[in-house]
C-alpha positions as CSV (number, residue, x, y, z in Angstrom):
1,M,122.0,100.2,106.8
2,T,121.7,101.9,110.0
3,T,124.1,102.1,112.6
4,A,121.5,101.7,115.6
5,V,122.0,98.5,117.8
6,Q,118.8,97.0,117.1
7,A,116.4,97.6,114.4
8,N,112.6,98.7,114.9
9,A,111.8,97.9,111.3
10,T,113.5,95.8,108.8
11,V,113.1,95.4,105.1
12,E,114.8,92.6,103.3
13,K,115.5,91.5,99.7
14,V,111.9,93.0,99.2
15,I,110.5,93.0,95.7
16,R,107.4,94.7,94.8
17,R,106.1,94.4,91.2
18,F,103.2,96.2,89.3
19,G,102.4,94.2,86.1
20,E,105.6,93.9,84.4
21,R,107.1,96.9,86.4
22,V,109.4,96.4,89.1
23,V,109.0,99.2,91.5
24,L,111.0,97.6,94.7
25,D,114.1,95.4,93.5
26,Q,116.0,93.8,96.3
27,L,115.3,96.5,98.5
28,D,116.8,96.3,102.0
29,L,116.3,98.9,105.0
30,A,116.6,98.9,108.6
31,I,115.3,101.7,111.0
32,G,116.8,102.0,114.1
33,H,114.6,102.4,117.7
34,E,113.7,105.8,117.9
35,E,115.6,106.9,114.6
36,L,114.1,109.4,112.3
37,V,114.7,108.0,108.6
38,V,114.0,110.4,105.7
39,L,113.4,108.7,102.3
40,L,114.2,110.7,99.3
41,G,113.6,110.0,95.4
42,P,112.1,111.1,92.6
43,S,108.2,110.7,91.8
44,G,107.6,107.1,90.7
45,C,110.7,105.7,92.8
46,G,108.6,103.8,94.9
47,K,109.0,105.9,98.3
48,S,105.3,105.4,99.0
49,T,105.1,101.9,97.9
50,L,107.5,101.0,100.2
51,L,105.7,103.1,103.2
52,R,102.5,101.3,102.3
53,L,104.5,97.8,102.8
54,L,105.6,99.1,106.2
55,A,102.2,100.2,106.9
56,G,100.7,96.8,106.1
57,L,98.4,98.6,103.5
58,D,100.1,96.1,100.8
59,R,102.1,93.1,100.6
60,P,105.6,92.5,99.0
61,D,106.1,89.8,96.0
62,G,109.1,88.7,97.5
63,G,111.6,89.3,100.5
64,R,110.7,90.1,104.4
65,V,109.3,92.9,105.9
66,E,109.4,92.9,110.0
67,V,107.8,96.0,111.3
68,P,106.3,96.2,115.3
69,T,102.4,95.8,115.6
70,K,101.9,99.1,117.1
71,R,102.4,101.5,114.1
72,A,100.8,104.5,112.8
73,V,100.5,106.4,109.4
74,V,100.4,110.2,108.5
75,F,99.2,110.9,105.2
76,Q,99.7,114.3,102.9
77,A,95.7,114.5,103.1
78,D,94.8,114.6,106.6
79,R,91.9,112.3,106.3
80,L,89.9,113.7,109.1
81,L,86.5,112.6,109.5
82,P,84.5,115.9,108.5
83,W,81.3,114.4,110.6
84,Q,83.2,114.3,113.7
85,R,84.5,116.7,115.9
86,V,88.6,117.3,116.3
87,V,88.9,115.2,119.6
88,R,87.0,112.5,118.3
89,N,88.9,112.3,115.4
90,V,92.1,111.8,117.5
91,S,90.5,109.2,120.2
92,L,89.0,106.9,117.3
93,G,90.6,103.6,118.0
94,L,91.3,104.3,121.5
95,R,89.8,102.0,124.1
96,G,88.9,102.5,127.9
97,P,87.3,105.2,130.0
98,D,90.5,107.6,129.5
99,A,90.3,107.9,125.7
100,T,89.1,111.4,125.4
101,T,91.8,112.3,128.1
102,K,94.6,111.2,126.3
103,A,93.3,112.6,122.8
104,R,93.2,116.0,124.9
105,H,96.3,115.7,125.9
106,T,97.9,114.7,122.6
107,L,96.2,117.5,121.2
108,A,97.5,119.9,123.7
109,E,101.1,118.5,122.9
110,V,100.6,119.6,119.3
111,G,99.6,123.2,120.0
112,L,95.6,122.6,119.7
113,A,94.5,123.1,123.5
114,G,91.3,124.7,123.0
115,R,90.4,123.4,119.6
116,E,89.2,119.9,120.7
117,N,85.6,120.6,119.8
118,A,86.1,122.4,116.4
119,W,85.0,120.6,113.1
120,P,87.7,119.6,110.8
121,K,86.0,122.3,108.1
122,Q,87.1,124.9,110.6
123,L,90.4,124.1,110.7
124,S,93.4,125.5,108.9
125,G,95.7,123.0,106.8
126,G,98.5,123.3,109.2
127,E,95.7,122.7,112.2
128,A,94.3,119.8,110.3
129,Q,97.9,118.1,109.8
130,R,98.7,118.7,113.8
131,V,95.1,116.8,114.1
132,A,96.5,113.8,111.9
133,L,99.9,114.0,113.9
134,A,98.0,113.7,117.3
135,R,95.7,110.8,116.0
136,A,99.1,109.2,114.8
137,L,100.7,109.6,118.5
138,V,98.0,109.2,120.8
139,S,98.1,105.4,120.8
140,E,102.0,105.6,121.6
141,P,103.0,103.8,118.0
142,E,106.9,102.6,118.0
143,L,106.8,103.2,114.3
144,V,105.4,106.3,112.9
145,L,105.0,106.5,108.9
146,L,105.0,109.8,107.4
147,D,103.9,110.2,103.7
148,E,104.7,113.9,102.6
149,P,102.7,115.1,105.3
150,F,103.8,118.6,104.9
151,A,103.6,118.9,101.3
152,A,100.8,120.9,100.8
153,L,101.3,123.4,103.2
154,D,102.9,127.0,102.9
155,A,106.5,127.6,103.6
156,I,106.2,129.1,107.2
157,T,103.2,126.6,108.1
158,R,105.9,123.8,107.0
159,L,108.8,125.1,109.2
160,R,106.3,125.3,112.2
161,M,105.3,121.7,111.6
162,H,109.4,120.8,111.5
163,D,109.8,122.7,114.8
164,L,106.8,120.5,116.2
165,V,108.1,117.1,115.1
166,R,111.3,118.1,116.8
167,N,109.3,118.7,120.1
168,L,107.3,115.5,119.8
169,R,110.2,113.3,119.4
170,R,111.3,114.4,122.7
171,N,108.1,113.4,124.0
172,H,107.7,110.3,122.3
173,H,109.8,107.2,121.5
174,A,108.8,106.1,118.4
175,A,110.8,105.3,115.3
176,M,110.0,107.4,112.3
177,L,110.0,107.0,108.5
178,L,109.5,110.4,106.6
179,V,109.2,110.4,102.8
180,T,109.5,113.7,101.2
181,H,110.8,115.4,98.0
182,D,112.1,118.1,99.9
183,V,116.0,118.0,100.4
184,D,115.9,121.1,102.8
185,E,113.3,119.2,104.6
186,A,115.5,115.8,105.1
187,I,118.3,117.8,106.3
188,A,116.1,119.9,108.9
189,L,114.5,116.5,110.3
190,A,116.7,113.5,109.7
191,D,119.0,111.3,111.7
192,R,119.5,109.5,108.5
193,I,118.7,110.4,105.0
194,V,118.2,107.3,102.3
195,V,118.1,108.2,98.8
196,M,116.0,105.4,96.5
197,S,117.7,104.4,93.1
198,A,116.5,102.1,90.6
199,G,114.1,100.3,93.1
200,R,116.8,100.3,95.7
201,I,118.5,102.1,98.5
202,G,121.1,104.0,96.5
203,S,122.9,106.1,98.9
204,S,122.6,106.6,102.7
205,H,123.8,109.5,104.8
206,D,124.1,109.9,108.6
207,V,122.9,113.5,109.8
208,T,125.2,114.3,112.8
209,L,124.8,118.4,112.4
210,S,123.7,120.1,115.4
211,A,120.3,122.2,115.2
212,A,122.3,125.6,114.3
213,D,124.5,123.7,111.5
214,R,121.4,122.3,109.8
215,E,120.1,125.9,109.5
216,S,123.3,127.1,107.9
217,S,126.8,125.8,107.9
218,I,129.8,124.6,105.4
219,A,128.7,121.2,106.4
220,R,125.1,121.5,105.8
221,E,125.8,122.7,102.2
222,H,128.2,119.8,101.8
223,L,125.6,117.2,102.7
224,R,122.8,119.3,100.2
225,A,125.3,119.0,97.3
226,A,125.7,115.3,98.0
227,L,121.8,114.6,98.3
228,L,121.3,116.8,95.1
229,A,124.2,114.7,93.2
230,D,122.4,111.2,94.5
231,L,119.2,112.5,92.9
232,G,120.6,113.5,89.8
233,L,120.3,117.2,90.4
234,A,123.7,118.5,91.0
235,V,124.5,122.1,89.2
236,N,127.6,122.2,87.3
237,H,129.6,125.5,87.7
């Protein structure tokens, strides 16, 4: 469980079945205010199922899910509307005369000032995901759910997106849950890393490394080895 004093989101004894298969089995998880939790686990372990429950896109078969009303989701696919320009994609759902101004400001935050009137088909993969991030953040949600949003990007673009997420955390005060398969991505970004196993949270690791130590340090390698062991990927020497 998180060491945060107060939880932003709480999952308690949650069960989710698909037919005879139990995907989530009495799962417990709390996400603290302004905490970035990274969820690791192999394909099919229930990571995306948990994210969908937190997003309100699915319902549990048992247990309790408590989340803030204001939340947003960023998927692996950018899911931009191809018939709307970038600024309109970001401002969709906003109300009030300043909706476009807010959208332009948030686009500038993600490094896309000057691209407001571009069409989605004119964007690179990294730019499209920046727009998706802007769309998620423009309404100032209390919880942001990220479902492998950088998985389809090349390595250099992924690193740039990691830098962007770090910068955005300084400007916005949302809790975040990031689902990923990438151990190095988890270490680079997380306040806490949780590993799913058999439909539950199998282990939890607080990440207290400095920015420099996240890049290269003995402590980083110890954490990486522990995560790989939790995932059943430890290499015997």
